[in-house]
C-alpha positions in Angstrom: 20.5 12.6 -0.4 20.0 9.7 1.9 21.9 6.4 1.7 19.2 5.0 -0.7 17.5 7.9 -2.5 17.0 11.6 -3.0 14.5 13.1 -0.5 12.9 16.5 -1.1 10.1 18.2 0.8 8.7 21.1 -1.3 6.2 23.7 -0.2 3.6 24.2 -2.9 0.6 26.6 -3.2 -1.9 23.8 -4.2 -0.9 20.8 -2.1 1.0 22.3 0.8 4.2 20.4 1.7 4.9 17.6 -0.8 7.3 14.7 -0.3 9.4 13.6 -3.3 11.6 10.6 -3.5 14.0 10.4 -6.4 12.0 13.1 -8.1 8.6 11.3 -7.9 5.8 12.8 -5.7 4.9 10.5 -2.9 2.5 12.3 -0.6 1.1 15.8 0.0 -0.1 17.6 3.1 -3.5 18.5 1.6 -4.6 15.1 0.3 -2.4 12.3 1.7 -5.5 10.8 3.4 -6.8 9.7 0.0 -3.9 7.2 -0.7 -3.4 6.1 2.8 -7.1 5.5 3.7 -7.7 3.6 0.5 -4.6 1.4 1.0 -5.4 0.4 4.5 -9.1 0.4 5.4 -10.6 -2.0 2.9 -8.3 -4.8 4.0 -8.7 -4.0 7.6 -12.5 -4.1 7.6 -12.5 -7.3 5.5 -10.5 -9.1 8.2 -12.8 -10.2 11.1 -10.4 -9.1 13.8 -7.0 -7.8 12.7 -4.6 -7.8 15.6 -1.1 -8.1 14.1 -0.1 -6.0 11.1 3.0 -5.7 8.9 3.9 -2.6 6.9 6.7 -2.7 4.3 7.9 0.8 3.7 5.6 3.6 5.0 8.4 5.8 6.4 6.1 8.8 6.6 4.0 7.0 9.3 0.8 7.8 7.4 -0.1 4.2 6.6 0.8 3.3 10.2 -1.5 6.0 11.5 -4.5 4.5 9.5 -3.8 1.0 10.8 -3.6 2.2 14.4 -7.1 3.7 14.1 -8.5 0.2 14.4 -9.1 -0.7 18.0 -8.5 -4.4 17.4 -4.8 -3.9 16.5 -2.4 -5.0 19.2 1.0 -4.8 17.3 2.3 -3.3 14.1 5.7 -4.2 12.7 6.8 -1.5 10.2 9.9 -2.0 8.2 11.4 0.9 6.3 14.9 0.4 4.9 15.7 4.1 5.0 16.1 5.5 8.5 16.8 9.0 7.2 13.4 9.1 5.5 11.7 8.3 8.8 13.8 10.7 10.8 13.3 13.6 8.4 9.5 13.0 8.1 9.2 13.0 11.8 10.5 16.6 12.0 9.6 18.1 8.6 6.7 16.1 7.3 5.2 15.2 10.6 1.5 14.5 9.9 1.7 11.1 11.6 4.8 11.3 13.7 2.9 10.4 16.8 2.2 6.9 15.3 5.8 5.9 15.8 5.5 6.5 19.5 2.3 4.4 19.9 3.1 1.5 22.2 1.7 -1.0 19.6 4.4 0.1 17.0 7.6 -1.7 16.4 9.8 0.1 13.9 12.7 -1.6 12.1 15.2 -0.3 9.5 15.8 -3.3 7.3 15.0 -4.7 3.9 11.3 -5.7 4.1 11.8 -8.9 2.1 14.8 -10.0 4.2 12.9 -9.1 7.4 9.9 -11.3 6.6 12.1 -14.1 5.4 13.9 -14.2 8.7 10.9 -13.6 10.9 8.7 -16.3 12.5 5.8 -13.8 12.9 2.4 -14.2 11.3 0.1 -11.4 10.4 -3.6 -10.7 9.9 -3.0 -7.8 7.4 0.1 -6.9 5.4 0.6 -3.6 3.5 3.2 -2.6 1.0 3.7 1.2 0.9 6.9 1.9 -1.0 8.0 3.8 -4.1 7.0 2.2 -7.3 9.9 0.3 -8.8 12.3 1.8 -11.4 13.9 -1.2 -13.0 16.2 -2.9 -10.5 16.1 -0.3 -7.6 15.4 -1.1 -3.9 11.6 -1.4 -4.4 11.8 -3.8 -7.4 12.2 -7.1 -5.4 9.1 -6.2 -3.4 6.9 -6.5 -6.5 8.0 -9.9 -7.6 6.2 -13.3 -7.3 8.8 -14.5 -4.8 8.0 -11.7 -2.3 4.3 -12.3 -2.8 4.8 -16.0 -2.0 6.6 -15.0 1.2 3.8 -12.7 2.2 1.3 -15.4 1.6 3.2 -17.7 4.0 3.2 -15.0 6.6 -0.5 -14.4 6.7 -2.8 -16.0 9.3 -5.9 -17.7 8.1 -8.2 -15.1 6.7 -5.3 -12.7 6.3 -5.3 -9.9 3.8 -2.6 -8.2 1.7 -2.9 -4.8 0.1 -0.5 -2.9 -2.0 -0.2 0.2 -4.2 0.0 -1.1 -7.8 1.3 1.6 -10.0 -0.7 4.0 -12.3 -4.2 3.1 -13.5 -3.9 5.6 -16.3 -4.7 3.9 -19.7 -1.2 4.8 -21.0 0.5 2.8 -18.2 -2.2 0.3 -17.1 -0.1 -2.7 -18.3 2.1 -2.1 -15.3 -1.0 -2.3 -13.1 -2.0 -5.5 -14.9 1.5 -7.0 -14.2 1.0 -6.5 -10.4 -2.5 -8.1 -10.6 -1.3 -11.0 -12.7 1.7 -11.6 -10.4 -0.6 -11.6 -7.4 -3.0 -14.0 -9.1 -0.1 -16.4 -9.6 0.1 -16.6 -5.8 -3.2 -15.9 -4.2 -6.6 -17.5 -4.8 -8.5 -14.2 -4.7 -7.3 -10.8 -6.0 -9.4 -7.6 -6.3 -8.0 -4.5 -8.0 -9.3 -1.1 -7.2 -8.4 2.6 -8.0 -8.7 6.1 -6.5 -8.2 9.4 -8.2 -5.2 11.1 -6.6 -4.9 14.9 -7.4 -1.2 15.0 -6.5 -0.5 12.3 -9.2 -3.1 13.8 -11.6 -4.6 10.4 -12.3 -6.3 7.3 -11.0 -3.8 5.4 -8.8 -4.0 1.6 -8.6 -4.3 -0.7 -5.6 -4.8 -4.5 -5.3 -6.1 -6.6 -2.4 -5.2 -10.3 -2.2 -6.1 -13.2 0.0 -6.6 -16.9 0.0 -9.9 -16.2 1.7 -12.9 -15.0 -0.4 -12.9 -11.2 -0.5 -16.4 -9.9 0.5 -18.2 -7.4 -1.7 -19.5 -5.1 1.0 -22.3 -2.7 0.3 -22.2 0.9 1.6 -24.0 0.3 4.8 -21.8 -2.7 5.7 -18.6 -0.7 5.2 -19.9 2.2 7.4 -21.0 -0.3 10.1 -17.6 -2.0 10.1 -15.8 1.4 10.3 -18.0 2.5 13.2 -17.4 -0.8 15.1 -13.6 -0.2 14.7 -13.7 3.4 15.8 -12.9 4.6 12.3 -16.1 6.5 11.4 -14.3 9.9 11.2 -12.1 9.3 8.2 -11.5 12.1 5.7 -12.1 10.2 2.4 -13.0 6.6 2.7 -16.5 5.4 3.7 -19.3 3.1 2.3 -20.0 5.2 -0.8 -16.4 5.8 -1.5 -15.8 2.0 -1.2 -18.4 1.4 -4.0 -16.6 3.9 -6.2 -13.1 2.8 -5.9 -14.0 -0.9 -6.4 -16.0 -0.1 -9.6 -13.4 -0.3 -12.4 -14.5 0.7 -15.9 -14.8 -1.8 -18.7 -11.7 -0.8 -20.6 -9.4 -1.1 -17.6 -11.0 -4.4 -16.6 -10.1 -5.7 -20.1 -6.5 -4.5 -19.8 -6.2 -6.3 -16.4 -7.6 -9.5 -17.9 -5.5 -9.5 -21.1 -2.2 -7.6 -20.5 0.7 -7.7 -18.1 3.0 -10.4 -17.1 4.1 -12.3 -14.0 7.2 -10.6 -12.6 9.8 -12.8 -10.9 13.4 -12.7 -9.7 14.5 -14.5 -12.9 13.4 -11.7 -15.2 15.8 -9.2 -16.7 15.4 -6.0 -14.8 14.6 -4.1 -18.0 11.5 -6.3 -18.4 10.1 -5.5 -15.0 7.4 -3.0 -14.2 8.4 0.5 -13.5 6.7 3.9 -13.0 6.0 6.2 -15.8 8.8 8.5 -16.8 
């Protein structure tokens, strides 16, 4: 039990070591690359030359590892409020522990929203890699309009923001729709996408947002961009995978267009998005 949450690392026959936070599976040894590659690389290749990057959360170092693959990156500010998560993952869930010792990394233990509010830094890419919010827990303020407004103000021209966006399962897709709707209240361009994640047993949702038009790359263009950045040896994401994860079915598209609500600080916590029970 850390200061903020219950952390468990469980050895399983199907997924190897699995990280749980407050009872929810977060990442597994066998397939962590699916989530982390899909979160990071679409935004990174859509930015012409990402040099400075911010990560909110990401205490496993896995998102950080994917960002650091890009040779253009000169500095990454990673802010995870829970120092114990980072320390325990370095020793017991250490699939990206070397990322924290990379000279381009600056690790801070603070509230990500407070850190950005007080910082004068600007970024080319921003990533949000936290637990999905349960009502009014520590993650909830990071999925509200006010935080997205703050991120927008911290992006350089052409900057990209990407976040996990809850479940894309039809039973819970309204929560995905709320993330998308809240982002659309802030950014000029928002593109949702999904990837099937075996650990979660369902399609998991992501969203990419920017005030710059988001290009619809074809397979060859994605592969070329990855090769130029030194990222052609990924485990999951490439040009063909890009086409799949950005091809959302008609039913889900309708849900994203017609359901969900803008989430803000003024809402009652019970009305906010939260992960499936």
